[in-house]
ZAMARGU-4260 file (C-alpha; in steps of 0.2 Angstrom, whole numbers, plus 5000, padded with zeros to 4 digits):
<rodrens>
0) 5221/4844/4405 | 5223/4854/4420 | 5215/4868/4416 | 5200/4859/4405 | 5197/4847/4422
5) 5199/4864/4433 | 5183/4870/4423 | 5173/4855/4422 | 5176/4853/4443 | 5169/4871/4444
10) 5153/4869/4435 | 5151/4851/4440 | 5151/4858/4460 | 5141/4872/4456 | 5128/4859/4447
15) 5130/4849/4462 | 5126/4861/4475 | 5111/4870/4468 | 5104/4853/4464 | 5106/4847/4484
20) 5099/4865/4491 | 5084/4862/4479 | 5081/4844/4483 | 5084/4847/4503 | 5072/4862/4504
25) 5060/4849/4493 | 5060/4836/4508 | 5059/4851/4519 | 5043/4858/4517 | 5032/4842/4510
30) 5039/4829/4520 | 5040/4827/4538 | 5047/4814/4552 | 5037/4801/4559 | 5047/4801/4575
35) 5041/4817/4581 | 5027/4817/4596 | 5015/4830/4601 | 5021/4839/4616 | 5014/4834/4634
40) 5007/4847/4644 | 5010/4843/4663 | 5006/4855/4679 | 5018/4863/4686 | 5015/4855/4703
45) 5018/4837/4695 | 5038/4844/4690 | 5050/4840/4700 | 5065/4854/4706 | 5077/4852/4694
50) 5065/4855/4679 | 5058/4868/4687 | 5074/4878/4689 | 5074/4873/4671 | 5060/4882/4666
55) 5062/4896/4679 | 5079/4899/4682 | 5075/4914/4692 | 5061/4911/4705 | 5055/4928/4714
60) 5061/4933/4733 | 5042/4932/4737 | 5040/4915/4728 | 5054/4908/4739 | 5053/4917/4756
65) 5036/4918/4764 | 5040/4932/4775 | 5043/4944/4760 | 5029/4952/4752 | 5026/4955/4732
70) 5028/4973/4728 | 5020/4975/4709 | 5012/4990/4713 | 5028/4998/4717 | 5037/4992/4702
75) 5022/5000/4693 | 5025/5015/4704 | 5041/5017/4701 | 5038/5014/4681 | 5028/5030/4681
80) 5039/5041/4692 | 5057/5036/4685 | 5059/5050/4673 | 5058/5061/4689 | 5067/5050/4701
85) 5081/5049/4687 | 5085/5067/4691 | 5081/5066/4710 | 5093/5049/4713 | 5108/5059/4700
90) 5106/5074/4709 | 5110/5064/4726 | 5124/5054/4717 | 5134/5069/4712 | 5132/5076/4731
95) 5139/5061/4738 | 5151/5056/4724 | 5159/5073/4725 | 5168/5074/4741 | 5174/5054/4739
100) 5180/5058/4722 | 5189/5072/4730 | 5196/5063/4744 | 5203/5049/4733 | 5211/5059/4718
105) 5225/5065/4725 | 5230/5046/4728 | 5231/5044/4710 | 5239/5061/4706 | 5222/5065/4693
110) 5218/5084/4694 | 5197/5083/4693 | 5184/5067/4690 | 5168/5078/4680 | 5152/5071/4677
115) 5148/5077/4658 | 5133/5068/4658 | 5119/5058/4672 | 5107/5049/4667 | 5100/5033/4674
120) 5090/5029/4657 | 5071/5024/4656 | 5076/5007/4663 | 5067/5008/4681 | 5074/4994/4694
125) 5063/4980/4697 | 5059/4975/4717 | 5058/4955/4720 | 5049/4957/4736 | 5050/4968/4752
130) 5051/4960/4771 | 5043/4973/4784 | 5048/4972/4801 | 5037/4977/4817 | 5047/4987/4834
135) 5040/4994/4847 | 5053/5010/4844 | 5044/5022/4833 | 5052/5016/4817 | 5047/5009/4800
140) 5060/4995/4794 | 5059/4988/4776 | 5073/4978/4767 | 5070/4975/4750 | 5077/4967/4736
145) 5078/4973/4719 | 5088/4971/4703 | 5091/4983/4688 | 5099/4982/4673 | 5097/5000/4665
150) 5104/5009/4649 | 5113/5023/4659 | 5120/5038/4649 | 5133/5043/4660 | 5150/5052/4654
155) 5164/5055/4666 | 5179/5065/4660 | 5196/5062/4670 | 5208/5078/4667 | 5226/5072/4670
160) 5243/5074/4663 | 5236/5091/4654 | 5222/5077/4645 | 5205/5076/4647 | 5198/5059/4640
165) 5181/5053/4643 | 5175/5037/4651 | 5156/5029/4648 | 5149/5018/4658 | 5138/5006/4649
170) 5127/4991/4652 | 5127/4992/4672 | 5117/4981/4684 | 5114/4983/4701 | 5107/4967/4712
175) 5106/4973/4730 | 5097/4970/4746 | 5096/4987/4757 | 5088/4990/4773 | 5077/5009/4775
180) 5073/5013/4790 | 5060/5029/4795 | 5064/5036/4809 | 5057/5043/4821 | 5039/5045/4817
185) 5030/5061/4819 | 5015/5069/4817 | 5021/5081/4804 | 5019/5076/4787 | 5030/5065/4777
190) 5031/5058/4797 | 5047/5052/4796 | 5061/5064/4800 | 5075/5053/4791 | 5078/5039/4781
195) 5092/5029/4785 | 5100/5018/4773 | 5110/5001/4776 | 5116/4986/4764 | 5116/4970/4773
200) 5126/4961/4761 | 5141/4968/4747 | 5131/4973/4732 | 5131/4966/4714 | 5138/4979/4703
205) 5144/4975/4684 | 5145/4989/4671 | 5157/4990/4655 | 5169/5005/4654 | 5172/5011/4637
210) 5188/5023/4633 | 5190/5029/4612 | 5178/5016/4606 | 5187/5002/4616 | 5182/4992/4631
215) 5195/4995/4644 | 5184/4978/4655 | 5191/4966/4643 | 5209/4972/4649 | 5213/4955/4660
220) 5214/4958/4677 | 5206/4975/4676 | 5186/4969/4679 | 5190/4960/4695 | 5199/4974/4702
225) 5187/4986/4698 | 5175/4976/4704 | 5182/4972/4720 | 5187/4990/4722 | 5168/4995/4720
230) 5163/4982/4735 | 5175/4987/4745 | 5171/5004/4745 | 5152/5005/4746 | 5153/4991/4761
235) 5164/5003/4768 | 5154/5015/4769 | 5135/5009/4768 | 5138/4991/4776 | 5125/4986/4790
240) 5130/4994/4805 | 5135/5008/4795 | 5122/5018/4786 | 5120/5031/4774 | 5107/5046/4784
245) 5095/5056/4774 | 5088/5071/4784 | 5069/5073/4780 | 5064/5085/4794 | 5071/5094/4809
250) 5065/5082/4823 | 5064/5095/4834 | 5053/5105/4823 | 5044/5090/4819 | 5041/5082/4837
255) 5038/5100/4844 | 5040/5093/4861 | 5029/5106/4876 | 5037/5122/4880 | 5025/5129/4895
260) 5009/5125/4901 | 4992/5137/4898 | 4980/5139/4912 | 4962/5145/4905 | 4948/5150/4918
265) 4930/5152/4910 | 4922/5165/4920 | 4906/5170/4913 | 4896/5174/4899 | 4885/5189/4900
270) 4869/5195/4887 | 4871/5178/4876 | 4858/5180/4862 | 4845/5165/4865 | 4844/5152/4851
275) 4828/5141/4858 | 4810/5149/4854 | 4803/5146/4869 | 4811/5150/4886 | 4831/5156/4888
280) 4847/5146/4880 | 4857/5132/4887 | 4873/5138/4885 | 4891/5131/4889 | 4908/5133/4882
285) 4920/5122/4873 | 4940/5125/4872 | 4954/5122/4862 | 4971/5124/4857 | 4977/5123/4837
290) 4986/5111/4830 | 4981/5100/4843 | 4973/5082/4841 | 4968/5082/4859 | 4945/5083/4861
295) 4940/5100/4864 | 4937/5106/4884 | 4920/5107/4889 | 4911/5116/4903 | 4899/5112/4913
300) 4879/5116/4906 | 4870/5132/4911 | 4853/5127/4908 | 4843/5143/4903 | 4853/5159/4909
305) 4859/5169/4895 | 4872/5176/4908 | 4880/5162/4916 | 4895/5158/4927 | 4906/5145/4925
310) 4921/5146/4935 | 4930/5134/4928 | 4946/5130/4925 | 4958/5120/4913 | 4976/5118/4908
315) 4984/5113/4891 | 5000/5108/4885 | 5008/5122/4875 | 5022/5118/4861 | 5024/5133/4850
320) 5018/5147/4856 | 5022/5160/4841 | 5008/5148/4831 | 4998/5139/4843 | 4978/5150/4848
325) 4966/5146/4860 | 4950/5144/4851 | 4935/5149/4863 | 4916/5145/4857 | 4899/5146/4864
330) 4887/5135/4862 | 4868/5131/4866 | 4865/5113/4870 | 4851/5103/4863 | 4844/5086/4869
335) 4838/5084/4852 | 4848/5088/4836 | 4863/5097/4834 | 4871/5111/4846 | 4870/5128/4841
340) 4882/5139/4840 | 4881/5155/4849 | 4898/5163/4845 | 4916/5161/4845 | 4935/5171/4845
345) 4950/5166/4848 | 4968/5174/4856 | 4985/5171/4849 | 4997/5166/4863 | 5007/5177/4859
350) 4998/5190/4863 | 4998/5182/4881 | 5015/5189/4892 | 5021/5174/4900 | 5018/5173/4920
355) 5007/5185/4920 | 4989/5184/4921 | 4977/5192/4910 | 4956/5194/4913 | 4951/5197/4894
360) 4934/5200/4891 | 4931/5194/4872 | 4916/5199/4860 | 4907/5184/4853 | 4908/5185/4833
365) 4900/5171/4821 | 4916/5166/4814 | 4934/5173/4812 | 4933/5183/4796 | 4936/5204/4796
370) 4926/5206/4781 | 4910/5196/4787 | 4896/5208/4790 | 4887/5197/4801 | 4904/5199/4815
375) 4894/5216/4818 | 4878/5209/4825 | 4881/5210/4844 | 4880/5191/4852 | 4887/5194/4868
380) 4904/5192/4878 | 4914/5180/4885 | 4925/5183/4902 | 4941/5172/4902 | 4958/5173/4914
385) 4974/5169/4904 | 4990/5162/4913 | 5005/5154/4902 | 5017/5147/4910 | 5035/5143/4901
390) 5043/5127/4906 | 5059/5128/4915 | 5073/5115/4909 | 5069/5103/4922 | 5050/5103/4920
395) 5049/5099/4903 | 5036/5083/4903 | 5045/5068/4894 | 5037/5060/4878 | 5019/5051/4882
400) 5018/5063/4898 | 5011/5080/4889 | 4991/5074/4894 | 4991/5083/4907 | 4976/5079/4920
405) 4968/5096/4924 | 4958/5100/4942 | 4942/5097/4947 | 4931/5116/4945 | 4926/5125/4960
410) 4912/5118/4972 | 4918/5099/4969 | 4915/5089/4986 | 4929/5089/4997 | 4933/5071/4998
415) 4924/5068/4980 | 4930/5074/4962 | 4925/5074/4943 | 4925/5057/4933 | 4927/5063/4917
420) 4922/5049/4903 | 4924/5052/4883 | 4919/5041/4871 | 4934/5040/4857 | 4928/5027/4845
425) 4923/5011/4839 | 4929/4999/4828 | 4923/4982/4817 | 4905/4985/4824 | 4891/4971/4814
430) 4871/4975/4816 | 4861/4961/4810 | 4851/4972/4802 | 4857/4990/4802 | 4871/4996/4808
435) 4869/5015/4813 | 4880/5015/4830 | 4877/5028/4846 | 4884/5023/4865 | 4874/5023/4880
440) 4885/5026/4897 | 4875/5020/4913 | 4882/5023/4933 | 4876/5026/4948 | 4856/5027/4940
445) 4862/5039/4929 | 4862/5039/4908 | 4872/5047/4895 | 4870/5047/4878 | 4880/5050/4861
450) 4874/5056/4846 | 4869/5042/4832 | 4882/5037/4816 | 4871/5032/4801 | 4877/5016/4794
455) 4896/5017/4802 | 4905/5002/4807 | 4920/5013/4813 | 4910/5026/4820 | 4919/5041/4828
460) 4912/5052/4843 | 4925/5062/4852 | 4910/5065/4864 | 4913/5070/4885 | 4902/5065/4900
465) 4905/5070/4917 | 4898/5064/4934 | 4902/5075/4951 | 4905/5061/4965 | 4905/5064/4985
470) 4918/5052/4984 | 4931/5040/4974 | 4923/5027/4964 | 4935/5013/4968 | 4923/4999/4969
475) 4911/5005/4958 | 4911/5001/4938 | 4899/5008/4923 | 4892/5001/4911 | 4893/5006/4892
480) 4883/5000/4877 | 4884/5003/4860 | 4865/5000/4853 | 4859/5005/4833 | 4842/5012/4829
485) 4832/5010/4814 | 4832/5025/4803 | 4815/5019/4795 | 4801/5021/4805 | 4795/5005/4805
490) 4792/4991/4820 | 4802/4976/4813 | 4817/4978/4821 | 4819/4995/4828 | 4833/4993/4839
495) 4849/4980/4841 | 4862/4980/4854 | 4880/4978/4844 | 4891/4974/4862 | 4893/4980/4881
500) 4908/4980/4894 | 4910/4984/4909 | 4924/4995/4916 | 4929/4996/4936 | 4936/5011/4941
505) 4948/5008/4952 | 4960/5009/4941 | 4955/5028/4936 | 4958/5032/4951 | 4972/5024/4958
510) 4980/5032/4939 | 4969/5046/4937 | 4967/5043/4917 | 4965/5027/4906 | 4965/5027/4888
515) 4962/5011/4882 | 4952/4998/4868 | 4939/4988/4874 | 4932/4973/4865 | 4913/4971/4868
520) 4905/4956/4874 | 4893/4949/4863 | 4900/4956/4849 | 4912/4946/4835 | 4926/4960/4834
525) 4920/4978/4841 | 4929/4987/4851 | 4927/5003/4859 | 4939/5014/4865 | 4934/5024/4880
530) 4946/5037/4889 | 4942/5040/4908 | 4949/5054/4919 | 4947/5056/4939 | 4950/5075/4943
535) 4951/5081/4961 | 4953/5100/4966 | 4969/5094/4977
</rodrens>
């Protein structure tokens, strides 16, 4: 009976289970519960904070903090550059880790720790937001917040007691908020000399360690010990105010501090070739140092003269006499249109002996290409005098004092001087019918005018005008008017004013030089940058 009961029970259980599964499947497919309601769709603004946190467990930093910027573009850039950044970062990690490892391994009686393989994997970090600080110093400060859950391939071999086991790092996660400072900012690419990195708080680092296929982090107490050790070691090295300094450029070469002054005297030109069809040319000379971003310096215009004499003196700040050169260009002034180039030449400063005035007579060339047959044609000569004066240790100008004001030329009235006006640029100009700006300068009944820049709201002129005065213009002012002329023929809206400004000249006389941006009157947002210099013979 026992055997029969067992067989019958087993058979009945099998039949019952099979029938139950079939009936259950039938009801599941063909019968729907009646108490189920369609979900209600509600806007997010109607949700309370608790339900929002359930739906969005991780709110981006740029949402929570309005002073943090959204940096999706940076995440996209890192995603594309990650294969190359991976190699660069791994190389830097090895460089930083090697001295730390060598310092720590004697404490634990370990012979060596080596990287068998080091790769950060294919998953790049993501930036949750970034805050940028503005300071008065020459620096750029950024505080990004990033998270990285990567798939690295890191195998570290440990040599100890005649053995060499390999440890694999898996499931690496890093959450950190560093402060990145680019300083000092310099005028040489990439425009900063150092990268300084500090951590504003201890980073969160989580990972697993595998040794012979077993997860070491599952050992009780080891996980917390490793976590705290890493946080303490990183904090001791890089927690603010401690920094990691990554040099990029040599500050001395990038800044190129002044090392001397070059005095140039333009004496005369001889046998110039006329450019005008009727009559002689109207020559003037432009001087400029290479690798210098300051505007060119110009002599006076000598009208209808092919053998002009100037005897004008100029001074230039020299930063690198081994690489810089003086460019000399002679132009024929034209009242309308582009000024014609009459010739040029270049004098490398390394050919000028310091503290020895040197008079040079140079042939004017079309260009500096030695293979150009056009340079064999006679274009005249120019005579100049050069004197390079290196600074002594106590003579080098401080930062911001490099733009030295040269003296007025010979023949300037006693007690008077030369007022130099440099029209640099304008910003945010806006005309009602056209925006083809030029600048009119009115002073003591004399008018000067820049060239017209077509269809440009932010024009740049870099044009210089001079006024010879019998006495300092202490109580005078100068009128600047930005106008726009229609580029089309017609009587409708041929000219309109884009704004004007009157500048008092008393500050120029007392300070010798001012260079500022002025808000234009009768303009919504327009600004005009003007530099004024007062040069005297003393």
